[in-house]
C-alpha positions in Angstrom: -26.6 -31.8 -17.1 -25.5 -33.6 -14.0 -28.5 -34.1 -12.2 -29.7 -38.0 -11.5 -33.0 -38.5 -13.6 -35.0 -41.8 -14.3 -34.9 -42.9 -17.5 -36.9 -46.7 -18.1 -35.0 -48.4 -21.4 -36.2 -50.6 -24.0 -37.0 -53.8 -21.8 -34.4 -55.9 -24.8 -32.1 -53.6 -22.9 -33.0 -54.4 -19.6 -31.7 -58.2 -19.8 -28.8 -60.2 -19.6 -27.1 -62.3 -22.2 -28.0 -59.4 -25.4 -25.2 -61.0 -27.9 -24.1 -59.4 -31.5 -22.5 -56.6 -32.6 -22.7 -53.1 -30.2 -24.4 -50.7 -32.0 -25.5 -48.3 -29.1 -24.1 -47.0 -26.5 -26.6 -48.1 -24.1 -25.7 -51.9 -24.6 -22.5 -50.7 -22.1 -25.2 -49.2 -19.5 -25.9 -52.2 -16.9 -24.7 -53.0 -13.2 -21.5 -54.3 -13.0 -21.6 -54.8 -9.0 -21.6 -58.2 -7.5 -23.9 -60.2 -9.4 -27.3 -60.8 -7.1 -27.0 -63.1 -4.0 -29.5 -66.0 -4.7 -32.8 -66.3 -2.4 -32.3 -67.7 0.7 -33.5 -71.3 1.3 -36.7 -71.1 3.7 -36.0 -74.0 7.1 -39.0 -76.0 7.9 -40.1 -76.2 11.1 -38.6 -79.1 11.9 -35.4 -77.1 11.1 -35.7 -74.8 13.7 -33.1 -73.4 15.6 -33.2 -71.5 19.0 -33.1 -67.6 19.1 -29.5 -66.1 19.8 -29.6 -64.8 23.2 -29.8 -61.5 24.1 -27.3 -59.6 25.9 -28.2 -59.1 29.9 -27.5 -55.9 30.2 -27.9 -53.5 26.9 -24.9 -51.2 26.4 -25.2 -47.3 27.3 -26.0 -44.8 24.4 -22.8 -43.5 25.9 -21.1 -46.7 25.1 -21.8 -46.9 21.2 -18.8 -44.6 20.3 -17.6 -44.8 16.9 -14.2 -44.7 15.7 -13.4 -41.2 13.9 -13.5 -41.0 10.3 -10.8 -41.6 7.8 -9.4 -38.6 5.8 -11.0 -38.3 2.1 -8.7 -39.0 -0.3 -10.9 -39.4 -3.4 -14.7 -38.4 -4.0 -16.8 -39.9 -6.8 -18.5 -37.6 -9.2 -22.3 -38.2 -9.2 -22.7 -37.9 -13.6 -25.2 -38.8 -16.7 -28.4 -40.9 -15.6 -30.0 -43.4 -13.7 -32.3 -46.2 -14.7 -33.9 -49.6 -13.7 -32.6 -52.9 -14.6 -34.2 -56.3 -14.8 -31.5 -59.6 -14.3 -32.8 -62.7 -16.1 -33.7 -63.9 -12.8 -35.8 -61.6 -12.1 -34.0 -59.8 -9.6 -34.7 -55.7 -10.1 -31.9 -53.0 -9.5 -31.0 -49.7 -10.6 -27.9 -48.8 -12.7 -26.3 -45.1 -12.9 -23.8 -43.8 -15.4 -21.8 -42.5 -13.1 -21.6 -45.8 -10.2 -21.9 -49.0 -12.6 -19.6 -51.0 -9.9 -20.9 -49.1 -6.7 -18.7 -50.6 -4.2 -15.3 -50.0 -5.9 -13.8 -47.2 -4.5 -14.5 -48.5 -0.8 -12.9 -52.1 -1.8 -9.7 -50.1 -3.0 -9.1 -48.5 0.0 -9.8 -50.9 2.5 -7.5 -53.1 0.5 -4.6 -50.1 0.5 -5.2 -49.0 4.0 -2.7 -52.1 5.1 -0.6 -51.4 2.5 0.3 -47.8 2.9 -0.4 -47.8 6.6 -3.0 -45.3 7.0 -7.1 -45.8 6.4 -8.5 -43.3 3.5 -11.7 -42.8 2.8 -14.1 -41.8 -0.3 -17.2 -39.6 -0.8 -19.8 -38.7 -3.5 -20.2 -35.2 -5.1 -21.7 -33.1 -7.6 -19.4 -30.8 -10.0 -22.3 -28.2 -9.5 -21.6 -27.7 -5.6 -17.8 -28.6 -6.0 -15.9 -26.3 -4.1 -12.9 -27.3 -6.4 -10.5 -27.5 -3.2 -7.3 -29.9 -3.4 -7.0 -29.4 0.6 -10.4 -31.0 1.7 -10.8 -33.1 -1.9 -7.2 -34.7 -3.3 -8.6 -36.3 -6.0 -11.8 -36.5 -8.2 -12.4 -40.4 -9.1 -15.0 -40.5 -12.5 -16.4 -43.8 -13.7 -18.5 -44.9 -16.3 -19.2 -46.7 -20.0 -21.3 -44.1 -22.0 -20.3 -40.5 -23.2 -20.0 -38.2 -20.5 -20.4 -34.7 -21.1 -18.9 -31.3 -19.7 -20.4 -27.9 -19.6 -17.5 -24.8 -20.1 -17.9 -24.2 -16.5 -17.2 -27.6 -15.3 -14.0 -27.5 -17.1 -13.0 -24.2 -16.5 -13.2 -25.8 -12.4 -11.9 -28.9 -13.4 -9.0 -27.4 -14.9 -8.3 -24.5 -11.8 -8.8 -27.8 -9.5 -6.0 -29.8 -11.3 -3.7 -26.6 -11.2 -4.0 -26.0 -8.0 -2.8 -29.5 -7.2 -5.7 -31.4 -7.5 -5.7 -35.3 -9.2 -8.2 -36.3 -11.4 -8.8 -40.5 -11.7 -10.8 -41.6 -14.6 -12.1 -45.4 -14.6 -13.2 -47.2 -18.0 -15.1 -49.4 -15.8 -15.9 -51.5 -19.1 -13.0 -50.4 -21.4 -16.1 -48.9 -23.4 -15.0 -46.9 -26.7 -17.7 -44.0 -25.6 -16.3 -43.1 -22.1 -12.6 -43.3 -23.1 -13.0 -41.1 -26.1 -15.3 -38.6 -23.9 -13.5 -38.3 -21.3 -10.0 -38.2 -22.6 -11.1 -35.6 -25.5 -12.5 -33.3 -22.6 -9.2 -33.4 -20.9 -7.4 -32.5 -24.3 -9.6 -29.3 -24.6 -9.2 -28.5 -20.8 -5.3 -28.9 -20.9 -4.8 -28.0 -24.6 -0.7 -27.2 -23.8 -0.4 -30.7 -22.0 -1.0 -33.4 -24.1 -2.1 -36.7 -22.8 0.9 -39.4 -22.9 1.2 -42.9 -21.8 2.7 -43.7 -19.6 6.5 -45.7 -19.3 6.9 -49.3 -17.7 8.8 -47.7 -16.0 7.2 -44.5 -14.2 6.8 -44.9 -10.5 2.9 -45.6 -10.6 4.0 -48.8 -11.6 6.2 -49.7 -8.9 4.9 -47.9 -5.7 3.9 -51.0 -3.7 4.0 -53.6 -6.3 6.1 -53.9 -9.8 3.5 -54.0 -11.9 5.1 -54.7 -15.9 2.9 -57.7 -16.4 -0.9 -58.0 -16.1 -3.7 -60.0 -17.4 -6.9 -59.1 -19.1 -9.3 -61.9 -19.2 -10.9 -61.3 -22.7 -11.1 -59.0 -25.1 -7.2 -57.6 -24.9 -4.5 -59.2 -26.4 -1.4 -57.2 -24.0 0.0 -58.1 -21.4 1.5 -54.8 -20.4 -0.7 -52.3 -17.6 -1.5 -48.9 -19.4 -2.2 -46.0 -18.3 -2.6 -42.1 -19.9 -1.9 -38.9 -17.9 -1.2 -35.6 -18.5 1.3 -34.1 -16.7 1.3 -31.5 -14.8 5.1 -30.5 -13.9 6.4 -34.0 -13.0 3.1 -35.0 -11.6 0.5 -37.3 -13.4 -2.3 -35.3 -12.6 -5.3 -36.5 -15.0 -5.0 -40.3 -14.7 -6.9 -42.2 -17.1 -7.0 -46.1 -17.8 -8.9 -47.4 -20.6 -9.5 -50.7 -19.2 -11.9 -51.6 -16.1 -10.2 -51.7 -12.7 -13.3 -51.1 -10.4 -14.8 -54.2 -10.9 -11.4 -55.9 -10.2 -11.5 -53.9 -7.1 -14.5 -55.2 -6.3 -13.3 -59.4 -6.7 -15.1 -59.7 -9.7 -15.4 -59.4 -13.3 -17.7 -57.6 -15.5 -20.3 -59.4 -15.6 -23.1 -58.8 -18.3 -20.9 -57.4 -21.6 -19.1 -59.5 -23.3 -17.2 -57.5 -25.1 -15.9 -55.9 -21.6 -12.0 -55.2 -21.8 -10.7 -55.0 -18.4 -7.9 -56.1 -15.7 -8.2 -59.1 -14.1 -8.7 -59.3 -9.6 -4.8 -59.7 -8.9 -3.6 -57.3 -11.9 -6.8 -54.7 -11.0 -5.7 -54.5 -7.4 -1.9 -54.3 -7.9 -2.5 -51.5 -9.4 -4.9 -49.9 -7.8 -3.1 -49.9 -4.4 -0.1 -48.6 -6.2 -2.2 -45.9 -7.6 -3.5 -45.4 -4.4 0.3 -45.0 -2.8 1.0 -42.7 -5.5 -1.9 -40.3 -5.1 -0.6 -40.0 -1.6 2.9 -39.5 -2.2 2.8 -37.4 -5.1 -0.2 -35.4 -3.2 2.9 -32.7 -1.6 4.3 -32.1 -5.6 1.0 -31.1 -6.8 1.0 -28.2 -3.9 4.2 -27.2 -4.3 4.3 -27.2 -7.6 1.3 -25.1 -7.8 2.8 -22.0 -6.8 2.9 -19.4 -8.9 6.8 -18.9 -10.6 8.2 -16.2 -12.5 9.3 -16.6 -15.7 11.4 -14.1 -17.6 11.5 -12.4 -21.0 14.8 -11.4 -22.3 15.5 -7.7 -21.0 17.5 -5.7 -23.8 18.8 -3.2 -20.4 20.0 -6.1 -18.6 23.4 -6.2 -17.4 25.5 -8.2 -20.1 27.5 -10.0 -17.1 24.4 -11.4 -15.9 23.9 -15.3 -15.9 20.3 -16.3 -17.4 19.1 -19.8 -16.8 17.5 -20.7 -20.4 15.7 -23.4 -20.9 14.5 -25.2 -24.3 10.8 -25.9 -25.0 10.3 -29.1 -26.9 7.6 -31.4 -28.4 7.6 -33.3 -25.1 7.0 -32.3 -21.8 9.4 -29.9 -21.2 8.8 -28.1 -17.8 8.9 -31.3 -15.6 9.8 -29.2 -11.9 8.1 -25.7 -11.5 10.3 -23.5 -9.2 13.4 -25.9 -9.5 15.1 -23.3 -11.2 14.4 -20.4 -9.5 15.5 -22.5 -6.4 19.0 -23.1 -7.9 19.0 -19.5 -8.9 18.6 -18.5 -5.2 20.9 -20.4 -4.2 23.8 -19.2 -6.8 23.0 -15.8 -5.7 23.8 -16.7 -1.9 26.6 -19.1 -2.4 28.6 -17.6 -5.4 29.6 -14.4 -7.2 27.9 -15.1 -10.5 25.6 -11.9 -10.9 21.9 -14.0 -11.6 18.5 -13.0 -12.6 16.0 -15.2 -10.8 14.2 -15.2 -13.7 13.8 -19.0 -15.9 13.6 -18.1 -19.9 11.7 -20.4 -22.2 13.5 -20.4 -25.9 12.1 -22.5 -28.4 15.0 -23.4 -30.3 15.2 -22.6 -33.8 12.8 -19.8 -33.3 14.3 -17.7 -30.7 17.3 -16.5 -30.9 19.9 -18.6 -28.8 22.8 -15.9 -29.1 22.3 -14.0 -25.7 23.0 -17.1 -24.3 25.8 -18.9 -22.4 23.9 -21.8 -20.8 20.7 -23.8 -22.0 18.9 -25.9 -20.0 16.7 -29.0 -21.0 14.8 -31.5 -19.2 11.8 -33.8 -19.9 9.9 -37.6 -18.9 9.2 -38.9 -22.1 9.9 -38.9 -25.3 11.0 -35.5 -27.5 12.4 -35.0 -31.5 13.9 -32.1 -32.7 13.3 -30.7 -36.1 15.8 -29.3 -38.2 15.9 -25.8 -37.4 16.1 -27.0 -33.9 19.0 -28.9 -34.6 21.3 -27.0 -36.9 20.4 -23.4 -33.7 22.1 -25.8 -31.1 24.6 -26.9 -33.4 25.7 -23.3 -33.8 25.1 -22.9 -30.1 27.9 -25.5 -29.1 30.2 -24.7 -31.4 29.6 -21.0 -30.1 31.0 -22.4 -26.8 27.9 -22.4 -25.3 27.3 -25.2 -22.9 24.0 -27.3 -22.8 22.8 -29.1 -19.4 20.4 -32.1 -19.7 18.6 -33.1 -17.1 16.4 -36.3 -16.6 13.5 -35.9 -14.9 12.5 -38.7 -12.7 15.4 -40.8 -14.1 12.7 -42.4 -16.8 14.5 -44.5 -19.8 12.3 -43.1 -22.4 13.6 -39.6 -22.2 17.0 -40.9 -21.6 16.5 -42.7 -24.8 15.3 -39.8 -26.8 18.0 -37.6 -24.9 20.5 -40.0 -27.0 19.1 -39.9 -30.2 18.3 -36.5 -30.6 22.0 -35.5 -29.4 23.2 -38.0 -33.0 21.7 -35.4 -34.5 23.1 -32.3 -33.0 26.8 -33.8 -32.8 27.1 -37.2 -34.9 30.0 -37.9 -34.2 30.4 -37.3 -31.1 29.1 -39.5 -28.0 28.5 -39.2 -24.3 30.9 -40.1 -22.1 31.1 -40.7 -18.2 32.9 -37.3 -16.9 35.8 -38.2 -14.2 35.3 -37.4 -11.0 39.0 -35.3 -11.5 37.1 -33.4 -13.7 36.6 -29.5 -13.1 33.2 -29.5 -13.5 33.1 -31.4 -9.9 34.9 -28.9 -8.0 34.2 -25.7 -9.7 32.9 -23.9 -6.3 32.3 -27.3 -4.1 34.8 -30.0 -4.1 31.9 -33.2 -4.6 33.7 -36.8 -4.3 31.1 -38.1 -3.0 27.3 -38.2 -3.5 24.0 -38.6 -2.2 21.4 -40.5 -3.9 17.3 -41.4 -3.6 16.6 -45.1 -2.4 15.8 -45.9 -5.7 19.3 -45.3 -7.5 20.7 -46.9 -4.6 17.9 -50.1 -5.0 19.4 -50.2 -8.7 23.2 -49.3 -8.2 23.8 -50.1 -4.8 27.9 -49.2 -5.3 27.3 -45.6 -6.4 29.0 -43.9 -4.6 31.0 -40.8 -6.5 29.0 -37.9 -8.8 27.7 -39.3 -11.9 27.3 -37.3 -15.3 28.2 -38.1 -18.6 29.1 -35.4 -21.7 31.0 -34.2 -24.8 33.7 -32.1 -24.8 34.3 -29.8 -27.8 37.8 -28.3 -28.2 38.7 -29.2 -24.3 36.0 -28.3 -22.8 32.6 -30.0 -22.1 29.7 -28.7 -24.0 27.1 -31.3 -23.2 26.6 -32.4 -19.5 23.9 -34.8 -19.0 22.9 -35.8 -15.9 20.8 -39.4 -16.2 19.7 -39.2 -12.4 17.3 -36.3 -11.5 18.9 -33.3 -10.5 16.4 -30.6 -10.4 14.1 -32.6 -7.9 16.5 -32.1 -5.5 16.9 -28.4 -6.3 13.2 -28.1 -5.5 14.0 -29.9 -2.4 10.7 -31.8 -2.5 10.4 -35.5 -2.3 9.5 -37.4 -5.0 8.7 -41.3 -4.7 10.7 -43.5 -6.7 12.1 -41.1 -8.7 16.0 -41.7 -9.3 17.6 -38.5 -8.4 20.0 -36.6 -6.0 19.4 -36.1 -2.6 18.5 -31.9 -2.2 22.3 -31.2 -0.5 24.2 -32.6 -3.5 21.9 -31.5 -6.0 22.5 -27.9 -5.2 26.1 -28.0 -4.7 26.3 -30.1 -8.4 23.5 -27.4 -9.7 25.9 -24.4 -8.8 29.2 -25.7 -10.1 27.7 -26.6 -13.0 26.3 -23.1 -14.2 29.7 -21.8 -12.7 31.7 -23.8 -15.1 29.7 -22.7 -17.6 30.2 -19.4 -17.2 34.1 -19.4 -16.7 34.5 -21.9 -19.7 
């Protein structure tokens, strides 16, 4: 299926300039690289020029040294078919499903090397011989216009690769419905537990080196907003799909030959592409760290009744933002406090699972979520029974922040989140925290912020809802999350321990 094989399309499909409706995906099967150059102009005898002089001393073989090859970042996946193609000019070439714009990655990496301060290379692979090791091949890149198909074994390979820390990027190079729909469906099948989500405009990918919140599409798209879809694994966009073409822009030209193509113009594609490379590099270590297995817990009826259990709420958004974050906090809690602590976090679904055995529940996310009526009633009962709900904004994104405020109105319609005063006991229950360390992204937006910042809702005199608009859990892991609005690890660990201690003593 993924072996290249030569086919010959009907002549009418091999001529540029076909107009009218697209009744077949083969209409999109055209070379999208730079147009062929004009034939060279022959110089007459009277216009001759002398040959260039040869060097006086030929270079020795030992002097012809090559620079070491840069490390491979992306591998372009070979798939589909290839065919002969004839331009209107008579120039002939070959077109392949996987390589309609042959210079896309090379051009992108050349441009990105100066921006990220390190050259990176690309390669080509076939899935039939791919070993699936993210350390050797950090990113798999798919490009195309026509329907792409995978075998069950290939989908299993891709799933294991991503869960081990690898990243998949797919460029619908001409904005064709066939590649986009088929690739998206295959990824939904491969990761049924992780829905495809549209990245919000404040996502790090849109701001790594350029702030890209407005773009230009030369034709067939009325929006001026960039659009990427992704499947999250942890906090990382691990499968990234561009519905509109990027590759031709990286190669410094528009999409030729296809009137109904939808793609970014050259400046927009280049800025998004360089941001993409920076994101892939910046979150590569995150992928490897969050790929480490984590021990989830289940309620143990024989556990000591005074043992603290970290319950984490499932919801219909992306609820598992930092795998391993809770475990890191629980280890620190066991080492630095007297609280009897289970080292397992227990995922629970409000409205379905019994919450009566918990005194502390944790809710986090990256994007929108919604609580149904059963979940709302369960959490209302939990809070009125003196339970504490701690909410953490993963990466500090605005979409999740808006969802938190909206959903809390369902649970406590008469209450409103208020800033927690620095003199409140939550900032001194174990560690006295008068000043906080924040990531550069926070300080860029809030240059005067020095104190720890939480918001909360008090019931009967005690904080029962505590919300951190800046990511605390990222700090618990100790890792680096580029452009995350977060607390630095030292403050995050101390504040996390204080939160738990406050919850178990109030």
